[in-house]
C-alpha positions in Angstrom: 16.9 90.1 14.9 13.9 92.4 15.4 10.2 91.5 15.0 7.2 93.6 14.2 3.6 92.6 14.6 0.8 94.2 12.6 -1.8 93.8 9.9 0.4 93.1 6.9 -0.7 94.3 3.5 0.8 91.9 1.0 0.6 93.9 -2.2 2.1 91.1 -4.3 -0.5 88.5 -3.3 -3.2 91.1 -2.8 -4.2 90.1 0.8 -4.2 91.5 4.3 -3.5 89.3 7.4 -2.3 89.7 10.9 1.2 88.5 11.2 4.8 89.1 12.3 7.8 90.3 10.3 11.3 89.3 11.3 14.2 91.6 10.3 17.8 90.4 10.3 20.8 92.0 8.5 18.7 94.7 6.9 16.4 92.1 5.3 13.1 90.4 6.0 14.1 87.0 7.2 10.6 85.6 7.9 7.0 86.5 7.7 4.6 84.6 10.0 0.8 84.5 9.5 -0.8 84.6 12.9 -4.4 85.0 11.6 -6.1 85.5 8.3 -8.2 88.2 9.9 -7.3 91.9 10.6 -6.5 92.4 14.3 -8.0 95.8 15.3 -5.6 96.2 18.2 -2.7 96.6 15.7 -1.6 99.0 13.0 -0.9 98.2 9.4 2.4 97.3 7.8 2.8 98.1 4.1 5.7 98.6 1.6 7.3 102.0 1.7 6.3 104.5 -1.0 8.3 105.3 -4.0 8.2 108.6 -6.0 8.7 107.2 -9.5 9.9 110.5 -11.0 11.1 113.6 -9.1 13.7 116.4 -9.4 15.0 116.7 -5.8 16.3 120.1 -6.7 12.7 121.5 -7.0 12.2 121.0 -3.3 15.0 123.5 -2.9 16.6 121.1 -0.6 19.8 119.1 -1.0 19.2 115.3 -1.2 20.1 114.5 2.5 17.5 117.1 3.7 14.9 115.9 1.2 15.3 112.4 2.7 14.7 113.8 6.2 11.5 115.4 5.0 10.2 112.7 2.7 10.8 109.7 5.1 8.4 111.2 7.6 5.7 110.6 5.0 6.6 107.0 4.3 8.7 107.5 1.3 11.7 105.1 1.2 13.0 105.7 -2.3 12.9 108.0 -5.2 13.6 107.7 -8.9 15.5 111.0 -9.1 16.4 113.0 -12.2 19.3 115.4 -11.3 18.5 117.3 -14.5 18.3 120.7 -12.8 21.7 120.7 -11.2 23.2 119.1 -14.3 22.0 122.1 -16.4 23.8 124.4 -13.9 26.9 122.5 -13.0 27.1 119.4 -15.3 28.9 116.3 -14.0 30.1 118.2 -10.9 26.5 118.9 -10.0 25.4 115.3 -10.6 28.2 113.9 -8.4 27.3 116.4 -5.7 23.7 115.0 -5.6 25.0 111.4 -5.6 27.5 111.8 -2.8 25.2 113.9 -0.6 22.5 111.3 -1.0 24.9 108.5 0.1 25.3 110.2 3.4 21.8 109.3 4.6 19.8 106.0 5.0 17.5 106.7 2.1 17.3 105.1 -1.4 18.0 107.6 -4.1 18.0 106.1 -7.6 19.6 108.8 -9.8 19.4 108.7 -13.5 21.7 110.3 -16.1 20.1 113.5 -17.5 19.5 113.1 -21.2 19.0 116.8 -22.1 21.7 119.1 -20.9 20.8 121.6 -22.2 17.2 120.8 -22.7 17.3 122.6 -26.1 19.8 124.5 -28.2 17.5 127.6 -27.9 18.7 128.6 -24.4 21.9 129.1 -22.4 22.7 126.6 -19.7 25.7 126.1 -17.5 26.8 122.8 -18.9 26.6 120.3 -21.8 26.4 116.5 -21.5 27.0 114.5 -24.7 26.7 110.7 -25.3 30.3 110.1 -24.1 29.6 111.9 -20.8 26.4 109.9 -20.4 28.2 106.6 -20.9 30.9 107.6 -18.5 28.4 108.5 -15.8 26.6 105.1 -16.2 29.8 103.2 -15.9 31.6 105.1 -13.2 28.6 106.1 -11.0 26.4 103.1 -11.5 23.4 105.2 -12.3 20.1 103.5 -13.0 18.3 104.9 -16.1 18.4 107.6 -18.8 16.2 110.3 -17.5 13.5 112.1 -19.4 14.2 112.6 -23.1 12.6 116.0 -23.4 13.8 116.7 -26.9 11.0 114.7 -28.5 11.5 116.4 -31.9 15.1 115.3 -31.8 13.9 111.7 -31.3 11.1 111.8 -33.9 13.4 113.3 -36.6 16.4 111.2 -35.5 18.8 113.9 -34.5 22.3 112.3 -34.4 23.3 113.5 -31.0 20.0 112.5 -29.5 20.0 109.1 -31.0 23.6 108.5 -29.7 22.4 109.1 -26.2 19.6 106.7 -26.5 21.9 104.1 -28.0 24.2 104.3 -24.9 21.2 103.5 -22.6 20.1 100.6 -24.8 23.6 99.2 -25.0 23.8 99.2 -21.2 20.3 97.9 -20.8 19.1 100.9 -18.9 15.4 102.1 -18.9 14.8 105.3 -20.8 12.3 107.8 -19.4 10.2 110.0 -21.7 8.8 113.5 -21.8 6.3 114.0 -24.6 3.3 116.2 -23.7 0.5 115.9 -26.2 2.5 113.7 -28.6 0.2 111.3 -30.6 -0.1 109.4 -33.8 2.9 108.6 -36.0 5.2 110.9 -34.2 4.4 109.1 -30.9 5.1 105.7 -32.6 8.5 107.0 -33.7 9.2 108.2 -30.2 8.3 105.0 -28.5 10.1 102.8 -31.1 13.3 104.6 -30.1 13.2 102.7 -26.8 11.5 105.2 -24.6 9.4 103.5 -21.9 7.6 106.1 -19.7 5.9 109.4 -19.8 4.8 111.7 -17.0 3.6 114.6 -19.2 0.3 113.1 -20.6 -2.4 115.7 -19.9 -5.3 114.0 -21.7 -6.8 110.6 -21.0 -6.9 109.4 -24.6 -3.3 110.5 -25.0 -2.3 108.4 -22.0 -4.2 105.4 -23.3 -2.6 105.7 -26.7 0.9 105.7 -25.0 0.0 102.7 -22.9 -1.2 100.8 -25.9 2.2 101.4 -27.5 3.9 100.0 -24.4 4.7 103.1 -22.3 4.2 103.3 -18.6 2.3 106.4 -17.5 3.3 108.3 -14.4 0.4 110.1 -12.7 1.7 113.3 -11.4 0.7 115.5 -8.5 3.3 118.1 -7.9 3.2 121.7 -6.6 2.2 123.1 -10.0 1.4 120.3 -12.4 -1.5 118.1 -11.3 -2.8 115.3 -13.6 -4.5 113.0 -11.1 -8.1 114.0 -11.8 -7.5 113.6 -15.6 -5.7 110.3 -15.5 -6.9 108.6 -12.3 -9.0 105.9 -14.1 -5.8 104.5 -15.5 -5.3 103.1 -11.9 -8.1 100.6 -12.4 -8.1 100.2 -16.2 -4.3 99.8 -16.8 -3.0 99.1 -13.3 0.3 97.4 -14.2 1.2 100.3 -16.6 0.8 103.1 -14.0 3.1 104.7 -11.4 2.8 107.7 -9.1 5.1 110.7 -9.0 5.4 114.3 -7.9 7.9 115.5 -10.5 8.4 118.8 -8.7 7.6 119.4 -5.0 8.2 122.7 -3.3 9.3 122.7 0.3 6.1 123.9 1.9 4.1 121.1 0.1 6.7 118.5 1.1 6.3 119.4 4.7 2.6 118.6 4.3 3.0 115.3 2.6 4.4 113.3 -0.4 3.3 110.1 -2.2 1.2 109.2 0.9 -1.2 112.0 0.1 -1.7 110.8 -3.5 -2.3 107.3 -2.2 -4.8 108.6 0.3 -6.5 110.6 -2.5 -6.8 107.6 -4.8 -8.2 105.3 -2.1 -10.7 108.0 -1.1 -11.8 108.2 -4.7 -12.8 104.5 -4.4 -10.0 102.8 -6.3 -9.0 99.4 -5.1 -6.5 99.5 -2.3 -4.1 97.0 -3.9 -4.4 98.7 -7.3 -3.3 102.0 -5.6 -0.5 100.4 -3.6 0.7 98.6 -6.7 1.3 101.9 -8.5 3.1 103.4 -5.5 5.4 100.4 -4.7 5.5 97.4 -7.0 5.4 99.0 -10.4 8.4 101.3 -10.0 10.5 98.5 -8.3 9.9 96.2 -11.3 10.2 98.8 -14.0 13.4 100.4 -12.8 14.9 97.2 -11.1 15.1 98.9 -7.8 16.6 97.2 -4.7 13.6 98.3 -2.6 11.7 95.8 -0.5 8.0 94.9 -1.1 7.3 93.2 2.2 8.3 89.7 1.0 10.6 87.2 2.6 14.2 87.9 1.6 13.4 91.5 0.6 15.2 94.6 2.0 13.3 95.7 5.0 11.8 98.8 3.5 8.3 99.2 5.0 6.1 101.6 6.9 3.6 101.4 9.7 0.4 103.3 9.1 -2.5 103.9 11.4 -5.1 102.7 8.9 -5.6 102.1 5.2 -7.8 105.2 4.7 -5.8 108.2 5.9 -2.3 106.6 5.6 -1.1 108.5 8.7 2.5 107.3 8.8 3.7 106.2 12.3 7.0 104.6 11.5 9.3 104.4 8.4 11.9 101.7 8.0 14.7 101.6 5.4 16.9 98.5 5.3 15.5 97.7 8.7 16.5 101.0 10.2 13.9 103.2 11.8 14.3 106.5 10.0 11.2 108.4 11.0 8.6 108.0 13.8 5.4 109.9 14.6 6.1 112.8 12.2 9.7 113.3 13.3 12.7 112.3 11.2 15.5 110.3 12.8 18.0 110.9 10.0 20.7 113.3 11.0 21.3 116.5 9.0 24.3 116.8 6.7 26.4 119.9 6.4 27.5 120.8 2.9 29.5 123.6 1.2 27.6 125.4 -1.5 28.6 125.0 -5.1 27.4 127.5 -7.7 27.7 128.9 -11.2 26.3 132.4 -11.2 28.0 135.3 -13.0 25.2 137.8 -13.8 25.8 141.5 -13.1 23.1 143.9 -12.1 20.9 145.4 -14.8 19.5 148.9 -15.4 15.9 149.8 -15.8 16.6 150.7 -19.5 17.6 147.1 -20.1 14.0 146.1 -19.9 12.6 148.6 -22.4 10.7 147.1 -25.4 10.1 149.3 -28.4 6.6 149.3 -29.7 6.6 148.3 -33.4 2.9 148.9 -33.9 1.6 145.3 -33.8 -0.4 143.2 -31.4 1.3 141.5 -28.5 1.8 137.7 -28.5 1.2 136.9 -24.8 2.0 133.8 -22.8 -1.2 132.7 -21.0 -0.2 130.7 -18.0 -2.6 127.9 -16.8 -3.0 127.1 -13.2 -2.0 123.5 -12.4 -0.5 123.0 -15.9 2.9 123.3 -17.5 1.4 124.0 -20.9 0.5 127.5 -21.9 -1.9 129.1 -24.4 -1.1 131.9 -26.8 -3.1 135.1 -26.1 -3.3 138.3 -28.2 -3.4 141.7 -26.6 -3.1 145.3 -27.5 0.1 146.7 -26.1 0.1 149.4 -23.4 2.8 151.9 -24.2 4.6 154.8 -22.5 7.0 156.9 -24.5 7.3 154.2 -27.1 8.1 151.5 -24.6 5.7 148.6 -24.1 4.9 148.3 -20.4 2.9 146.0 -18.1 -0.9 146.4 -18.1 -2.1 145.6 -14.6 -5.6 146.3 -15.7 -5.5 143.6 -18.3 -3.2 141.4 -16.3 -0.7 141.4 -19.2 2.6 141.8 -17.4 6.2 142.2 -18.6 8.3 139.1 -18.0 12.0 138.6 -18.5 14.6 135.8 -18.6 18.1 137.0 -17.8 21.2 134.9 -18.6 22.8 134.0 -15.2 26.0 132.5 -16.7 27.3 135.5 -18.5 26.3 139.1 -19.0 23.8 139.6 -21.9 20.7 141.6 -22.8 17.6 140.4 -21.0 15.0 138.6 -23.1 11.5 140.1 -22.8 7.9 138.7 -23.3 4.5 139.3 -21.8 2.4 137.0 -19.6 -1.2 136.7 -18.5 -2.6 135.1 -15.3 0.3 135.7 -13.0 -2.1 138.2 -11.5 0.1 140.4 -9.3 -1.2 144.0 -9.0 1.9 145.6 -7.7 5.6 144.9 -7.4 7.5 142.0 -9.0 8.4 138.4 -8.3 11.6 136.6 -9.5 13.3 133.2 -9.3 16.5 131.5 -10.4 14.6 128.2 -10.3 13.6 128.4 -13.9 13.4 125.1 -15.8 15.5 123.9 -17.3 18.6 126.1 -17.6 17.8 128.1 -14.4 18.4 131.5 -15.6 16.7 134.4 -13.7 13.0 134.7 -14.5 10.9 137.5 -13.3 7.5 139.2 -13.8 6.8 142.8 -12.8 4.1 145.4 -12.8 6.7 148.1 -13.7 10.1 148.1 -15.4 11.6 149.5 -12.2 10.2 146.7 -10.0 11.2 144.1 -12.6 14.7 145.4 -12.6 14.9 145.4 -8.8 13.7 141.8 -8.6 16.3 140.7 -11.1 19.1 142.6 -9.3 18.1 141.1 -6.0 18.9 137.6 -7.3 22.0 138.7 -9.1 23.3 140.0 -5.8 22.3 136.9 -3.8 23.7 134.6 -6.6 20.3 132.8 -6.9 17.1 132.5 -5.0 13.5 133.6 -5.0 12.4 137.2 -4.5 9.4 139.4 -4.0 9.6 143.2 -4.5 6.8 145.6 -3.4 7.5 149.2 -2.8 10.4 149.5 -0.5 10.0 145.9 0.6 12.4 143.3 -0.7 12.2 139.7 0.5 14.7 137.1 -0.7 15.1 133.4 -0.1 18.8 132.7 -1.0 19.5 129.4 -2.8 23.3 129.2 -2.8 23.6 125.6 -3.9 23.6 125.9 -7.7 21.3 128.9 -7.4 18.4 126.4 -7.0 18.8 124.8 -3.5 19.4 125.7 0.1 21.5 123.7 2.5 19.2 124.7 5.4 16.7 122.3 7.0 13.3 121.7 5.4 11.3 123.6 8.0 13.4 126.7 7.7 13.3 126.6 3.9 9.6 125.9 3.9 8.8 128.7 6.3 10.8 131.2 4.2 9.3 129.9 0.9 5.8 130.1 2.4 6.3 133.7 3.4 7.3 134.5 -0.2 4.4 132.5 -1.6 2.0 134.3 0.7 3.4 137.7 -0.3 3.0 136.9 -4.0 -0.6 136.0 -3.4 -1.1 139.2 -1.4 0.1 141.1 -4.4 -2.8 139.6 -6.3 -1.8 136.2 -7.7 -4.5 133.6 -7.7 -2.3 130.8 -8.8 -1.9 127.7 -6.5 1.9 128.0 -6.7 2.9 131.3 -8.3 6.7 130.6 -8.1 6.3 127.0 -9.4 4.2 128.2 -12.3 6.7 131.0 -13.1 9.6 128.5 -13.0 8.0 126.6 -15.9 7.5 129.6 -18.2 11.1 129.1 -19.4 10.6 125.4 -20.2 10.7 125.5 -24.0 9.9 121.8 -24.6 6.4 122.2 -23.3 4.0 124.2 -25.6 2.8 126.6 -26.5 4.7 129.9 -25.9 7.6 130.1 -23.5 10.6 132.5 -23.0 14.3 131.6 -22.9 17.2 134.0 -22.3 17.4 134.2 -26.1 13.8 135.2 -26.8 10.1 134.2 -27.1 9.8 130.6 -28.2 6.9 128.8 -30.0 6.9 125.3 -28.6 4.6 124.0 -31.3 6.8 125.1 -34.2 9.9 124.7 -32.1 11.4 128.0 -33.1 11.7 131.6 -31.9 8.9 134.0 -32.7 8.5 137.8 -32.4 6.6 139.3 -29.4 4.5 141.3 -31.7 2.4 140.2 -34.7 1.8 142.7 -37.5 
């Protein structure tokens, strides 16, 4: 048996006292109150943090390496949607995530992806139907049905969508939602189908309407999408209905911090300490029925030692009583894995990216910094020998999505606010089907960027003049098997280079990765063409 003294933050009973925790057989066997007052000579013991919705793949790390990085920041568990790898490799990819996660002392709670593919308007590497979902629940013991992105399919009762929801309800599994901007009668229909959460609310009134219908709202601060400032008052006004998440966290940001930074930010904003800790610990445990301790007698010994309750500087992280991180250093051993992939795209020629000018105005995707939604923008096309080309002067650049699973003609659109003044950037992290997505200031650079990723079988690339920088992502074309600091350093170099080319975005590659996410309005691009997310149909790139 081991004992730990400190100022214990009892989130359940909303009090702090100086006491001693006894840990025996991975659980808290006893908690003694030594004094009802805080002892300034000791640090604070609080429940470990939980990310209530994350795609591990977006860290570009395999689960075991993610655990090594996140545990340093006091994260003991994640509610993880393996949606990204499932769209690339199906059941094989999901099992890879589960098995790799089991090899480290960290609590991964994986869900079953509900939307593989996310829509029928794009090419993915796999398809999961209701039978596949039920089999995964029963054979792998997965915990919830992950985000139902196809909200039109729910609202209009698509047969295949409803069959997936029925599987989860039959097995008494929570169902996660994904319905940006959905309100009114359509929202009621969506919630009545059994969907219990949403992490895509981007307006306060929208979030309140969802809460009033019984949904839990997840406040998100990821690398690209940041909703805290808009939704933060929910923490005090609807505390039991709120959780915290990152959704997508790039490796350089993960090195800096995780849920601890969101907790610190909320406390600094003046929100009640216990309200904030409740959203980061208690609420996800109760909603998802997680076997994660909350610093109560009989609980699993999942807790952290922090220097104070202001900065939340994490000194030690314990999972099942095991010390897994101390003073900013992980104690979890790295895991070696063989890469699995699904990448069959040949190199393209510059002519493949030509777009014939039909004489109309351009429908342009306007990217918004810190948001996944886009705005439609109308521009006059810039042409050269009948080919519509990028206009660096107007920041209207040619973008492409190229099918990575089989050879086909690149889809072309135009985008505003990426901001690069020369060269091109490209990524095979492109939600949700993870085809190659690229933006270039010239057709030649655009083609070179695409071909760099076709050659490396996935990754992130920057092209500028004769310079070509690539971060290979050989695991599914979306993850590296290297350690977090190596991946973060390489990613940071690419991020810096994209900004040196002129991009003003907080996270250029993260923003780019969501420009293929068709289920979030307004305009997006799939490998099959420009897509209107409001009308949920394809549209021409020119309007006459």
